[in-house]
C-alpha positions in Angstrom: 78.2 90.1 97.2 75.4 87.7 98.1 72.3 87.8 100.1 70.5 84.8 101.5 67.1 84.4 103.3 67.0 81.3 105.5 64.1 79.9 107.5 65.1 80.2 111.1 63.8 76.7 111.7 66.0 75.1 109.0 69.5 73.9 109.9 72.0 73.9 107.0 74.9 71.5 107.6 78.3 73.0 106.9 77.4 76.6 107.2 80.2 78.5 109.0 82.4 81.5 108.4 83.6 80.9 104.8 87.1 81.9 105.7 87.5 78.8 107.9 86.1 76.4 105.4 88.0 74.6 102.8 87.1 75.1 99.1 85.5 71.7 99.0 83.5 72.4 102.2 82.3 75.7 100.8 81.2 74.0 97.5 79.2 71.4 99.5 77.6 74.0 101.7 76.8 76.1 98.6 74.6 73.4 97.2 72.9 72.8 100.5 72.3 76.6 100.9 70.9 77.0 97.4 68.6 74.0 98.1 67.0 75.2 101.3 67.3 79.0 101.0 64.0 80.9 100.8 65.8 83.4 98.5 69.4 83.8 97.3 70.9 86.5 95.1 74.4 87.5 94.0 75.3 90.9 92.7 78.6 92.1 91.1 80.1 95.5 90.4 82.4 95.9 87.4 86.1 96.9 87.8 85.4 100.2 86.1 82.6 101.0 88.6 84.9 100.0 91.5 87.5 102.4 90.1 84.9 105.1 89.8 83.3 104.9 93.3 86.0 103.0 95.3 86.1 99.4 96.6 84.1 100.2 99.8 81.3 101.9 98.1 81.2 99.2 95.4 80.9 96.6 98.1 78.0 98.4 99.7 76.4 98.8 96.2 76.7 95.1 95.4 75.3 94.2 98.8 72.3 96.6 98.3 71.7 95.2 94.8 71.8 91.6 96.1 69.4 92.4 98.9 67.0 94.3 96.7 66.9 91.5 94.2 65.7 89.0 96.8 62.2 87.5 96.4 60.6 87.3 98.8 62.2 90.5 100.2 63.4 90.2 103.8 61.6 92.0 106.6 64.9 92.6 108.3 68.5 92.5 107.1 71.6 91.3 109.0 74.8 92.7 107.4 78.4 91.7 108.0 80.3 94.8 109.0 78.8 98.0 107.8 75.2 99.3 107.4 74.1 99.6 103.8 72.8 103.0 102.8 69.5 103.2 101.0 67.8 99.9 102.1 64.1 100.2 102.4 64.0 97.8 105.3 65.5 97.8 108.8 69.0 96.4 109.2 71.6 95.6 111.7 75.3 95.7 111.0 77.3 93.0 112.9 81.1 93.2 113.1 82.3 89.6 112.5 78.8 88.7 111.4 79.9 85.7 109.4 80.9 84.0 112.7 77.7 85.1 114.5 74.8 84.7 112.0 73.9 81.6 109.9 72.4 83.9 107.2 75.5 86.1 107.0 77.7 83.0 106.9 75.5 81.4 104.2 75.8 84.6 102.1 79.5 84.7 102.6 79.8 81.1 101.3 77.5 81.9 98.3 79.6 85.0 97.5 83.0 83.2 97.8 82.0 80.1 95.8 80.6 82.4 93.1 83.8 84.4 93.1 86.0 81.3 92.9 84.0 79.9 90.0 84.4 83.3 88.2 88.1 83.3 88.8 88.3 79.8 87.3 86.4 81.0 84.2 88.8 84.0 83.9 91.8 81.7 84.2 90.4 79.6 81.4 90.1 82.7 79.2 93.5 84.1 80.1 95.8 81.8 82.1 98.7 84.4 82.2 97.4 85.9 85.5 96.7 82.7 87.5 93.3 83.8 88.6 92.5 80.2 89.5 95.2 80.2 92.2 95.1 83.6 93.8 91.3 84.3 93.3 92.0 88.0 92.8 94.1 88.6 95.9 97.3 90.5 95.5 99.7 87.6 96.0 103.3 87.9 94.8 102.5 85.8 91.8 99.5 87.9 90.9 101.5 91.1 91.2 104.3 89.7 89.1 101.9 88.7 86.4 100.3 92.2 86.3 103.8 93.7 86.2 104.7 91.5 83.3 101.5 91.6 81.3 99.8 94.8 82.4 96.2 95.0 83.5 93.6 92.8 82.0 90.0 94.0 81.4 89.2 92.4 84.8 91.7 94.4 86.8 90.9 97.6 88.7 93.1 100.4 87.4 93.1 102.2 90.8 94.6 99.2 92.6 98.3 100.1 92.6 100.2 98.4 95.3 103.7 99.8 95.9 105.2 96.5 94.9 104.2 97.2 91.3 106.4 100.4 91.4 103.8 102.0 89.1 105.2 100.1 86.1 101.8 98.9 85.0 99.8 101.0 82.5 
């Protein structure tokens, strides 16, 4: 998860919902965002912690950690989707926020580019799983690799789609 503080008077070219941008457009926007952001932080939760607390709670935890790491701290937080428990500052959850808020869209871009870079690093360490192609999504190729090779240290053990037929240990 990422958190970004932008000056409301600063326009950042290329910032839009990360899901509608190409990988190249996200990379370009990433650099622009990092250059002009007043603050920018990324937080990650380990696969073991995700297994322990569930994916939703882990997402909220990562968002809270990223926000609390910001310096300067924001006076007010806009959040994509769900309110984040335990924030010491006021917040507003916005469904579809990455299409409605520049700061949420910027955070989405920072998070997705960081994730993609991590997936490329994981692929370089162990190419059997094709992390560079599926970026951690449960594509047919990813599920086939997990079925063939078992889980890596980077896989959540609680993610067991029916297509694996519980053959993975």
